Every structure is written in C-alpha cells, then in structure tokens.
VMD Tcl script that draws the C-alpha trace (Angstrom):
set ca {
  {15.77 7.21 -2.24}
  {15.21 7.46 -5.57}
  {11.98 9.72 -6.82}
  {9.69 8.99 -9.71}
  {8.89 12.19 -11.81}
  {5.22 12.90 -11.14}
  {2.62 12.23 -13.46}
  {1.70 14.28 -16.45}
  {-1.80 14.66 -18.81}
  {-1.44 12.21 -21.58}
  {1.46 9.61 -20.00}
  {1.11 5.89 -20.27}
  {-0.26 4.04 -16.83}
  {1.13 0.44 -17.22}
  {-2.37 -1.68 -15.07}
  {-0.30 -4.97 -14.10}
  {-1.50 -7.93 -12.05}
  {0.98 -8.56 -9.43}
  {-0.62 -11.00 -7.12}
  {-4.70 -12.01 -7.63}
  {-6.04 -11.77 -11.54}
  {-9.55 -10.44 -10.36}
  {-9.15 -8.05 -12.41}
  {-9.52 -10.26 -15.56}
  {-12.69 -12.01 -14.27}
  {-15.31 -11.69 -16.33}
  {-17.64 -11.27 -13.88}
  {-15.24 -7.99 -12.99}
  {-15.63 -6.24 -16.61}
  {-17.92 -3.63 -15.46}
  {-15.16 -2.64 -12.52}
  {-12.38 -3.14 -15.57}
  {-14.24 -0.11 -17.88}
  {-14.93 1.91 -15.04}
  {-11.34 2.03 -13.75}
  {-10.35 2.46 -17.59}
  {-13.01 5.26 -17.85}
  {-11.13 7.08 -14.47}
  {-7.92 7.06 -15.13}
  {-9.31 8.63 -18.76}
  {-10.62 11.32 -16.41}
  {-7.51 12.07 -15.45}
  {-5.38 12.84 -18.03}
  {-4.32 9.35 -18.12}
  {-3.57 7.06 -20.84}
  {-4.05 3.06 -19.32}
  {-2.65 0.05 -20.85}
  {-3.33 -3.16 -19.45}
  {-0.21 -5.15 -19.59}
  {-0.43 -8.34 -21.56}
  {-0.54 -10.53 -18.72}
  {-3.42 -8.39 -16.58}
  {-6.78 -9.70 -17.61}
  {-5.40 -13.71 -18.18}
  {-7.82 -14.18 -15.01}
  {-7.00 -15.68 -11.02}
  {-5.98 -19.57 -12.34}
  {-3.80 -18.47 -14.68}
  {-2.10 -16.12 -13.33}
  {-2.79 -18.00 -9.71}
  {-0.49 -20.84 -11.66}
  {2.36 -18.76 -13.68}
  {3.89 -15.96 -10.98}
  {6.13 -15.71 -13.78}
  {4.20 -14.03 -16.03}
  {3.12 -11.34 -13.31}
  {6.54 -10.91 -12.62}
  {7.47 -10.29 -16.57}
  {4.38 -7.23 -16.86}
  {6.45 -5.91 -13.86}
  {9.55 -5.81 -15.89}
  {8.17 -4.84 -19.36}
  {6.30 -2.27 -17.57}
  {9.72 -0.76 -15.87}
  {11.52 -1.56 -19.85}
  {8.68 0.56 -21.85}
  {9.83 4.13 -22.02}
  {6.38 5.33 -22.86}
  {5.08 3.89 -19.32}
  {5.77 6.52 -16.56}
  {4.05 4.85 -13.77}
  {2.19 1.77 -12.67}
  {-0.72 0.83 -10.87}
  {-1.22 -2.37 -9.05}
  {-4.48 -3.92 -9.94}
  {-4.85 -5.76 -6.41}
  {-4.07 -7.52 -3.92}
  {-3.60 -10.68 -3.14}
  {-1.83 -13.64 -1.19}
  {0.98 -14.61 -3.07}
  {2.71 -12.28 -4.70}
  {6.30 -12.90 -2.77}
  {5.85 -16.18 -5.49}
  {7.19 -12.95 -8.19}
  {10.19 -12.61 -5.88}
  {12.53 -15.26 -7.76}
  {11.54 -13.85 -11.42}
  {12.70 -10.20 -10.39}
  {15.42 -10.18 -7.75}
  {17.18 -12.80 -9.89}
  {16.58 -10.28 -12.67}
  {19.66 -8.20 -13.47}
  {17.72 -6.28 -16.66}
  {14.67 -5.40 -14.13}
  {16.88 -4.26 -11.78}
  {19.10 -2.14 -13.57}
  {15.79 -0.58 -14.82}
  {14.58 -0.12 -11.40}
  {17.43 2.26 -10.65}
  {17.75 4.11 -14.25}
  {14.07 4.50 -14.53}
  {12.37 5.00 -11.96}
  {8.94 5.28 -12.40}
  {5.46 6.07 -9.84}
  {4.37 2.26 -7.89}
  {1.60 2.57 -5.81}
  {-1.17 -0.28 -4.31}
  {-1.41 -1.91 -0.92}
  {-2.47 -4.64 0.70}
  {-0.26 -7.81 -0.11}
  {1.51 -4.87 -3.27}
  {3.41 -4.95 0.52}
  {5.51 -7.30 -0.81}
  {6.53 -4.85 -3.98}
  {6.92 -2.19 -2.21}
  {9.65 -3.75 0.49}
  {11.16 -4.84 -2.72}
  {11.60 -1.89 -4.39}
  {12.69 0.05 -1.06}
  {15.77 -2.45 -1.49}
  {16.23 -1.56 -4.47}
  {16.79 1.99 -3.66}
  {13.31 3.08 -5.37}
  {11.07 5.27 -3.72}
  {6.83 3.63 -4.14}
  {3.84 4.84 -3.11}
  {1.25 2.77 -0.27}
  {-1.65 3.73 -1.83}
  {-4.77 3.50 -3.68}
  {-5.26 0.22 -6.75}
  {-7.44 -0.06 -9.73}
  {-9.70 -2.59 -8.67}
  {-10.53 -0.96 -5.11}
  {-10.29 3.21 -5.54}
  {-10.32 3.73 -9.34}
  {-13.12 1.08 -10.38}
  {-15.20 2.01 -7.40}
  {-18.77 1.53 -8.51}
  {-20.33 4.73 -6.94}
  {-21.02 7.78 -9.08}
  {-17.49 8.76 -8.51}
  {-14.30 7.92 -6.82}
  {-14.15 8.67 -2.91}
  {-13.41 12.79 -2.75}
  {-10.78 11.94 -0.33}
  {-9.28 8.93 -2.60}
  {-9.61 11.15 -5.90}
  {-7.10 13.81 -3.87}
  {-4.74 11.75 -3.11}
  {-4.95 10.43 -6.78}
  {-4.84 14.61 -7.74}
  {-1.22 14.15 -5.33}
  {0.58 11.73 -7.88}
  {0.40 15.16 -10.27}
  {1.65 17.70 -8.17}
  {5.01 18.75 -7.00}
  {5.23 19.88 -3.96}
  {8.07 20.13 -1.02}
  {6.13 18.86 1.83}
  {2.42 17.99 2.39}
  {0.05 17.32 5.25}
  {-1.67 14.40 5.63}
  {-5.09 15.54 7.00}
  {-7.70 12.92 8.85}
  {-10.71 11.83 6.12}
  {-13.94 13.71 7.97}
  {-15.87 10.71 7.13}
  {-15.06 6.89 6.35}
  {-17.21 4.04 4.21}
  {-18.00 0.33 4.29}
  {-16.52 -1.57 2.46}
  {-19.24 -2.81 -0.40}
  {-20.50 -6.83 0.12}
  {-22.30 -6.68 -3.48}
  {-19.56 -5.73 -6.34}
  {-21.86 -6.89 -9.15}
  {-22.95 -4.97 -12.31}
  {-26.42 -4.01 -10.12}
  {-24.20 -1.75 -7.70}
  {-23.18 0.21 -10.51}
  {-23.86 3.96 -9.38}
  {-24.54 3.30 -6.33}
  {-22.72 4.80 -3.18}
  {-21.08 3.34 -0.48}
  {-22.70 3.59 3.36}
  {-20.97 6.52 4.83}
  {-20.13 7.75 8.54}
  {-18.92 10.67 10.42}
  {-15.42 10.53 11.26}
  {-16.17 10.19 15.26}
  {-12.71 9.50 16.34}
  {-10.05 10.73 13.10}
  {-6.24 10.57 14.32}
  {-5.86 8.92 17.69}
  {-2.37 9.52 20.08}
  {-2.04 6.31 22.07}
  {0.77 7.37 23.13}
  {3.43 9.98 22.46}
  {4.58 14.11 23.15}
  {6.11 16.04 20.91}
  {7.26 16.25 17.80}
  {8.73 12.44 15.83}
  {10.53 12.77 12.76}
  {11.65 9.56 10.79}
  {11.94 8.21 6.97}
  {8.38 6.10 6.54}
  {8.55 2.04 6.52}
  {6.04 -0.14 6.43}
  {2.85 -1.78 4.88}
  {0.55 -4.21 5.64}
  {0.62 -5.91 8.74}
  {-0.79 -9.46 7.92}
  {1.57 -9.41 4.84}
  {4.74 -8.94 6.98}
  {3.51 -11.83 9.29}
  {3.27 -13.71 6.44}
  {6.81 -13.10 5.16}
  {7.80 -14.25 8.47}
  {6.17 -17.38 9.36}
  {5.06 -20.28 7.06}
  {1.62 -19.87 8.24}
  {0.09 -18.79 4.94}
  {2.78 -20.62 2.64}
  {4.73 -22.77 3.71}
  {8.09 -21.37 1.06}
  {7.09 -18.15 1.82}
  {9.28 -17.15 4.74}
  {12.18 -19.14 2.78}
  {11.71 -16.90 -0.04}
  {11.49 -13.49 1.81}
  {14.63 -14.73 3.50}
  {16.32 -15.05 0.41}
  {15.91 -12.09 -1.30}
  {16.48 -10.17 2.09}
  {12.87 -8.85 1.80}
  {12.10 -7.84 5.67}
  {14.68 -5.38 6.38}
  {17.35 -6.08 8.65}
  {17.04 -5.03 12.65}
  {19.08 -2.19 12.24}
  {17.48 -0.77 9.22}
  {14.86 0.22 11.44}
  {16.09 2.38 13.40}
  {15.03 5.81 13.54}
  {12.16 4.68 11.27}
  {8.32 5.62 11.55}
  {6.81 2.22 11.50}
  {3.31 2.34 9.51}
  {1.57 -0.94 9.50}
  {-2.79 -1.66 8.86}
  {-5.05 -4.58 8.61}
  {-6.60 -6.85 5.48}
  {-9.21 -7.31 4.47}
  {-9.97 -10.30 6.42}
  {-9.75 -7.88 9.70}
  {-7.62 -10.47 11.95}
  {-8.87 -11.32 15.57}
  {-7.05 -10.12 18.15}
  {-6.00 -12.69 19.45}
  {-3.99 -12.48 15.70}
  {-3.41 -9.10 15.82}
  {-1.74 -9.40 18.95}
  {0.28 -12.86 17.05}
  {1.30 -10.73 14.55}
  {2.64 -7.52 16.63}
  {4.41 -10.30 18.47}
  {6.37 -11.94 15.63}
  {7.28 -7.76 14.31}
  {8.34 -7.38 17.59}
  {11.03 -10.32 17.64}
  {12.19 -9.86 14.13}
  {13.45 -6.23 15.92}
  {11.44 -4.48 14.02}
  {9.32 -2.67 17.33}
  {12.08 -2.73 19.57}
  {14.43 -0.41 16.75}
  {11.41 1.95 15.37}
  {10.59 5.41 16.69}
  {7.14 5.36 16.17}
  {4.43 4.06 15.00}
  {1.14 4.92 12.54}
  {-1.51 2.43 12.18}
  {-4.67 2.62 9.54}
  {-8.36 2.48 10.22}
  {-9.49 -0.89 10.36}
  {-11.40 -1.60 7.51}
  {-15.10 -1.33 7.97}
  {-13.79 -0.01 11.99}
  {-14.00 -3.81 13.22}
  {-11.78 -4.43 16.70}
  {-11.15 -0.58 17.09}
  {-11.21 -0.80 19.83}
  {-9.53 -4.63 20.46}
  {-7.10 -3.69 18.55}
  {-6.33 0.21 19.86}
  {-5.89 -1.65 23.37}
  {-3.98 -4.55 21.70}
  {-1.68 -2.25 20.94}
  {-1.04 -0.36 23.65}
  {-0.17 -3.41 25.61}
  {2.18 -5.10 23.66}
  {4.40 -1.55 23.26}
  {3.94 -0.39 26.79}
  {7.57 -1.64 27.81}
  {9.07 0.05 24.63}
  {7.07 3.46 25.35}
  {6.55 3.89 21.69}
  {4.63 6.53 20.64}
  {1.84 5.54 18.61}
  {-0.57 7.94 15.98}
  {-3.93 5.27 15.41}
  {-6.44 5.42 12.97}
  {-4.58 6.54 9.72}
  {-6.66 6.79 6.74}
  {-4.55 4.60 4.37}
  {-4.34 1.09 4.05}
  {-8.08 -1.27 3.45}
  {-10.24 1.41 5.46}
  {-12.16 3.67 2.71}
  {-10.84 6.56 2.21}
  {-7.07 5.96 1.59}
  {-3.94 8.32 1.26}
  {-0.63 7.48 0.19}
  {2.73 7.06 2.33}
  {5.61 7.74 0.34}
  {8.56 4.41 1.32}
  {11.15 6.07 2.79}
  {10.40 9.62 3.10}
  {10.98 11.52 5.93}
  {7.54 12.47 8.43}
  {6.79 14.07 11.05}
  {4.26 13.08 13.79}
  {3.02 16.17 16.39}
  {1.73 13.90 18.95}
  {0.90 16.79 20.87}
  {-1.62 18.25 17.94}
  {-2.59 14.66 16.16}
  {-0.66 15.64 13.17}
  {0.91 13.39 10.31}
  {3.21 16.09 7.69}
  {5.36 15.08 5.04}
  {8.39 16.92 5.27}
  {10.01 16.36 2.16}
  {9.11 15.93 -1.98}
  {7.22 12.76 -3.11}
  {8.91 13.08 -6.85}
  {11.66 14.54 -8.84}
  {11.20 17.64 -10.68}
  {14.67 17.12 -12.74}
}
mol new
graphics top color blue
foreach p $ca { graphics top sphere $p radius 0.5 }
foreach p [lrange $ca 0 end-1] q [lrange $ca 1 end] { graphics top cylinder $p $q radius 0.2 }
display resetview
C-alpha cells in the first residue's frame, strides 16, 4: 500500500463534501466555524474546496461536483491532507467520475495524501484501497472537529494528533468513557458538553484465543450492505460491481475485517441480514478475525453481540467487540491495509507498521 506523509504544522488540508452537503447549510454555520477554528488550533490551514459548501440540494443533484473537489485536492500540490465533511448515503454516485478518470487515479498514486472519514465514506476508502492508497477510517469534520462542546473529545483529539506522529507500531487502547450522540446541533448547544458514561465493557472478546495477525480492511456495515444490494438505491449494486468496489472473495483471505453500524442504528433483524449478506459475499468465510465497533449510544449492544456470535458459530471466527471506531463517540482511526494484531487473551489491538511514509 502507498502510505501518505504525516501532517505537519502549516500544512494545507482540504475539506470535501463527498456525500451529504450538510456542511454548507446555513443552519450549520456555527459548526463550520467551530471546525475551522479547531483545524487552525492544530496548526493546519483549512481549504474549503469549491463545491464543499454548496449545500444539500445542489450536491444531491450533482455528484460530479463532489468528485471534482476530490480530484482537485489530489492535483493541488499545496494540499497535504483531505478530510471528509460528513457521511451520507449516496457517495457511490461519485465513482463513475473518479474511477473512470485516469488523471485522478494517476494523481492518487503519484501524490499519496492523508484521507480521513467514516460512515458512507467507506465507499471512498474502498476506492482508494483498490488504487493502492492507505487511508484512515477515522474522524471527519462535522462529527469531530466541529464538536460543539468546549473542546474536542479527548480520545478523538488524541486520534487527530496521531496524524502528525511517526511511530513503528501503535497500540489502540479502549476509551475509558463514551458519549451519547447529541440531539441538539443548534447554535444554542455551543459550549455544552455531551452526556458522558464510564465504559463498562471495554474491548470484549466474543470468541478467540491467542494473537491473530492480518491486514485491516472493512468499514461501515450499512455501507457494505447497500453496495451489495438494491435496498437503498436500485443502481448502487451495479455501480459497485462495475468498479469492483467490494474486493473479490480471495482478497479477504488472511484479512482482519472491521465493521460497525451507522447512526441509523439498524434493528437486530436488519443487522442479522447485513451479516448474512457479507457472508454470502464470502467475506466472513475468508477473514481470520473480526473487529466490531461500539454501537452508537450502546443501542442494541447485547442484541448485536448475540447475533454476531450466532451467525459465526460454525466458522469459529475470532471476534473483538466494542472497539472505539465508527459512529459511537469517541473514535480512533484504523489504517486500511495495515498489518495489525489482535491479542484475544489480553483483548488488545495493535497496528504493527508505521501509518506514514517519512521518506
């Protein structure tokens, strides 16, 4: 995998709306300003790409504008990192404008850049994985930099700092606390703290012993399900297949799959169908272990846990549950394609190789 360089003080970083145009809505102006301030506090220079702030209606109708921003960010030599504004549900519509564009694909390979985001940004991560670029299933702009509280959530702030650090290995520890998702994102909520809970479970081993190693590959389970079905959009499965977005079955051999559920908090029966669909795609039957993210607000925590065990019993698949990535707060970052080790006796997770290229 091609690795990007770490971020440095003074670097220009692009913010791109690759799915929902929420960041450009007038009602979110206070969050935009909050996120810009936090980037500047990190010593970075934020760059809003030309279409990033055009709002939901425009970007819904014009996926080519979203794609153009990502292409321009890779072509601009002054931009060193790229941050997804937020997720959504139709990022796949950018694929024809990117995966059919030789200039974009060449720029990705010749100028690797840090790319971070989660949720439906899974689609972009899988695209970059196919192009050979290591990206990070991690914080985005609206959910993390624009946190309405007095500060960024400490664990997530530590994740941002890791984008500046160079280390040979990295232990990803469980957060000692977790937070409810907000119900009020208005300007009146500025400087208010989230509802905070002491972590009761930490990393939970559902099955497995010893140390299992493999390359990390995965994303949002909802996004995988949408890419493999016609449930949400009738053409999504076709587009995903056209551009080979879901790695073929043999590509999953020896991998550690990471999956998590969206803020839609899918009902247990849907969660079961999602697992069954990725098994049908020969993902679950090829990976060596599974890392599962903490459900948002711990909703359906026990139900998901039981279904995971039930749907993989015959596979005897090692599973580490309740890891701090994805839609639950706070969140870490997981580097695509990086070699990792899960110690199922100690319930620990370690990335075994550098996140960045320093040459």
